[in-house]
ZAMARGU-4260 file (C-alpha; in steps of 0.2 Angstrom, whole numbers, plus 5000, padded with zeros to 4 digits):
<rodrens>
0) 4928/5029/5205 | 4924/5036/5188 | 4919/5055/5190 | 4922/5061/5172 | 4919/5057/5154
5) 4932/5061/5141 | 4927/5061/5123 | 4939/5061/5109 | 4936/5064/5090 | 4952/5060/5080
10) 4952/5063/5061 | 4964/5067/5047 | 4965/5086/5050 | 4963/5088/5069 | 4959/5079/5086
15) 4946/5086/5097 | 4944/5082/5116 | 4931/5087/5128 | 4930/5082/5146 | 4914/5082/5155
20) 4909/5078/5173 | 4899/5063/5175 | 4885/5072/5184 | 4885/5087/5172 | 4878/5091/5155
25) 4889/5089/5139 | 4886/5107/5136 | 4896/5111/5151 | 4913/5104/5148 | 4927/5104/5162
30) 4941/5105/5148 | 4942/5106/5129 | 4957/5104/5118 | 4961/5103/5100 | 4977/5096/5093
35) 4984/5089/5077 | 4978/5075/5066 | 4977/5057/5073 | 4970/5046/5059 | 4976/5028/5061
40) 4976/5027/5042 | 4986/5042/5039 | 4996/5046/5055 | 4998/5028/5060 | 5009/5027/5076
45) 5011/5045/5077 | 4992/5045/5080 | 4995/5035/5096 | 5007/5048/5102 | 4995/5062/5098
50) 4981/5054/5107 | 4991/5049/5122 | 4999/5066/5124 | 4982/5075/5123 | 4974/5063/5136
55) 4989/5067/5147 | 4988/5085/5145 | 4969/5085/5149 | 4971/5075/5165 | 4985/5085/5171
60) 4976/5101/5169 | 4961/5095/5179 | 4971/5084/5191 | 4962/5068/5187 | 4969/5050/5188
65) 4966/5038/5174 | 4955/5028/5185 | 4943/5043/5187 | 4939/5045/5169 | 4930/5034/5156
70) 4937/5038/5139 | 4929/5035/5122 | 4940/5038/5107 | 4931/5039/5090 | 4946/5039/5077
75) 4947/5038/5058 | 4954/5021/5053 | 4948/5011/5068 | 4938/5001/5056 | 4954/4992/5053
80) 4955/4979/5067 | 4974/4978/5068 | 4975/4997/5068 | 4962/4998/5082 | 4970/4985/5092
85) 4987/4993/5091 | 4980/5009/5098 | 4971/5000/5112 | 4988/4992/5117 | 4996/5009/5117
90) 4982/5015/5130 | 4983/5001/5142 | 4988/5013/5156 | 4970/5019/5155 | 4959/5006/5162
95) 4942/5014/5157 | 4944/5016/5138 | 4934/5012/5122 | 4940/5014/5105 | 4928/5015/5090
100) 4927/5024/5073 | 4924/5043/5071 | 4909/5038/5060 | 4901/5029/5075 | 4902/5043/5087
105) 4896/5055/5074 | 4881/5044/5071 | 4877/5043/5090 | 4879/5062/5092 | 4870/5069/5077
110) 4853/5064/5084 | 4856/5060/5102 | 4857/5042/5099 | 4840/5041/5090 | 4838/5032/5073
115) 4844/5043/5059 | 4854/5044/5043 | 4871/5053/5046 | 4882/5060/5032 | 4899/5065/5040
120) 4909/5075/5027 | 4926/5083/5033 | 4943/5077/5027 | 4934/5061/5022 | 4917/5056/5018
125) 4906/5043/5026 | 4887/5039/5028 | 4880/5029/5042 | 4863/5024/5048 | 4857/5020/5065
130) 4841/5009/5065 | 4828/5009/5079 | 4834/4993/5085 | 4852/5000/5088 | 4860/4991/5073
135) 4871/5002/5061 | 4875/5002/5043 | 4890/5011/5035 | 4893/5017/5017 | 4909/5024/5011
140) 4922/5029/5023 | 4936/5018/5015 | 4949/5031/5019 | 4960/5042/5008 | 4966/5039/4994
145) 4955/5024/4989 | 4939/5031/4995 | 4932/5047/5004 | 4926/5054/4988 | 4919/5072/4990
150) 4928/5074/5006 | 4942/5088/5009 | 4957/5077/5005 | 4949/5071/4989 | 4944/5089/4984
155) 4962/5094/4987 | 4969/5080/4977 | 4958/5084/4962 | 4964/5102/4963 | 4982/5096/4962
160) 4978/5085/4948 | 4971/5100/4939 | 4987/5110/4942 | 4997/5095/4935 | 4985/5095/4919
165) 4987/5114/4917 | 5006/5113/4918 | 5007/5099/4905 | 4994/5107/4893 | 5000/5125/4897
170) 4983/5131/4901 | 4978/5143/4915 | 4963/5146/4927 | 4961/5156/4943 | 4963/5140/4953
175) 4978/5133/4945 | 4987/5150/4945 | 4984/5151/4963 | 4991/5133/4966 | 5006/5136/4955
180) 5010/5151/4966 | 5009/5141/4982 | 5014/5124/4977 | 5026/5128/4962 | 5024/5128/4944
185) 5038/5115/4939 | 5038/5096/4939 | 5051/5096/4953 | 5041/5108/4964 | 5025/5097/4963
190) 5035/5081/4966 | 5043/5089/4981 | 5026/5095/4988 | 5019/5078/4985 | 5032/5069/4996
195) 5024/5076/5011 | 5006/5077/5005 | 4994/5067/5016 | 4976/5069/5018 | 4977/5084/5029
200) 4988/5094/5017 | 4977/5090/5003 | 4962/5096/5013 | 4970/5112/5017 | 4968/5117/4999
205) 4949/5116/5000 | 4946/5134/5006 | 4955/5141/4991 | 4946/5129/4980 | 4929/5134/4986
210) 4933/5152/4985 | 4938/5151/4967 | 4922/5141/4963 | 4911/5154/4971 | 4921/5167/4960
215) 4916/5158/4944 | 4932/5148/4941 | 4927/5134/4929 | 4940/5122/4934 | 4936/5124/4953
220) 4917/5123/4949 | 4919/5107/4940 | 4929/5099/4954 | 4916/5104/4967 | 4902/5098/4955
225) 4910/5081/4955 | 4911/5081/4973 | 4893/5085/4975 | 4889/5070/4963 | 4899/5058/4974
230) 4890/5064/4990 | 4873/5062/4981 | 4878/5044/4977 | 4882/5042/4996 | 4866/5049/5002
235) 4856/5038/4990 | 4865/5022/4996 | 4862/5026/5014 | 4844/5034/5013 | 4835/5026/4998
240) 4828/5011/5007 | 4822/5019/5023 | 4811/5034/5029 | 4823/5040/5043 | 4828/5058/5045
245) 4845/5064/5036 | 4858/5075/5045 | 4875/5081/5040 | 4890/5084/5050 | 4908/5089/5047
250) 4917/5104/5040 | 4910/5102/5023 | 4893/5095/5029 | 4884/5111/5029 | 4890/5115/5011
255) 4884/5098/5004 | 4868/5099/5014 | 4863/5115/5005 | 4866/5107/4988 | 4858/5090/4991
260) 4846/5083/4978 | 4828/5089/4980 | 4821/5072/4983 | 4830/5071/5000 | 4826/5089/5006
265) 4810/5085/5015 | 4819/5073/5027 | 4833/5085/5032 | 4835/5089/5050 | 4847/5100/5059
270) 4860/5090/5069 | 4857/5090/5087 | 4875/5086/5092 | 4892/5082/5085 | 4905/5068/5086
275) 4910/5073/5104 | 4892/5073/5110 | 4891/5055/5103 | 4907/5050/5112 | 4901/5057/5128
280) 4884/5048/5126 | 4893/5032/5123 | 4905/5034/5138 | 4890/5038/5149 | 4881/5022/5143
285) 4897/5012/5147 | 4898/5019/5164 | 4879/5015/5167 | 4882/4997/5161 | 4896/4995/5173
290) 4886/5002/5188 | 4872/4991/5184
</rodrens>
């Protein structure tokens, strides 16, 4: 018998879990946990291990069996059918488990399952729309490095490119001076850092980038401006042909919401929930379907 719902949000920077009793509210979790990244695009098989280990830790802490829990996993990279199926095969010991994208659970959570435009900007960037008939549309979200412009990984990558340009042109700026102290100032240093530079490591440079932009660094400001332009384009693609509300989620969502083009401001709403709320909602719906 299913007694609990386990929501999992897996991305390029972290993996968040929240366990909720089936007869309780999502705001009263029985257990919460945050572990390392689990993007199927970036971490691949390591993501499977990360997710399985987190589930095992959660169930052991609250002494539940796999049969007692319905699990919804919204994970970056699950839009790739092969990657999604590989994760599903690694979770066969959990009989009540649904794998979807992190964008999907964000879309469901941001407005409690009601029609809305959702911009989720964290390590990556994606815009999704939930129609009144339940259908969905997605824009962006192609993954790093081919897509995710304006997201944390992309911003960090642009910062490193600025450092490379500064080294070659023998120029300086507050941002590139900072990066040279932390990543290195020679070709060999940068190449060594890049050997382990995934989306998560690039995204870790964003706080420094934003700090320098706020302090007036022209190089930082230009990178952030380009990021804003990319997000504006994403908003336009998602929102121009409908009148639905617009909500932002993710670690960079609040920043970009503050800098959205004036034409969209009247439609902005504060997000009601987050990706974990969306996963919990989806899990509850699945249990209700099973119970008839």
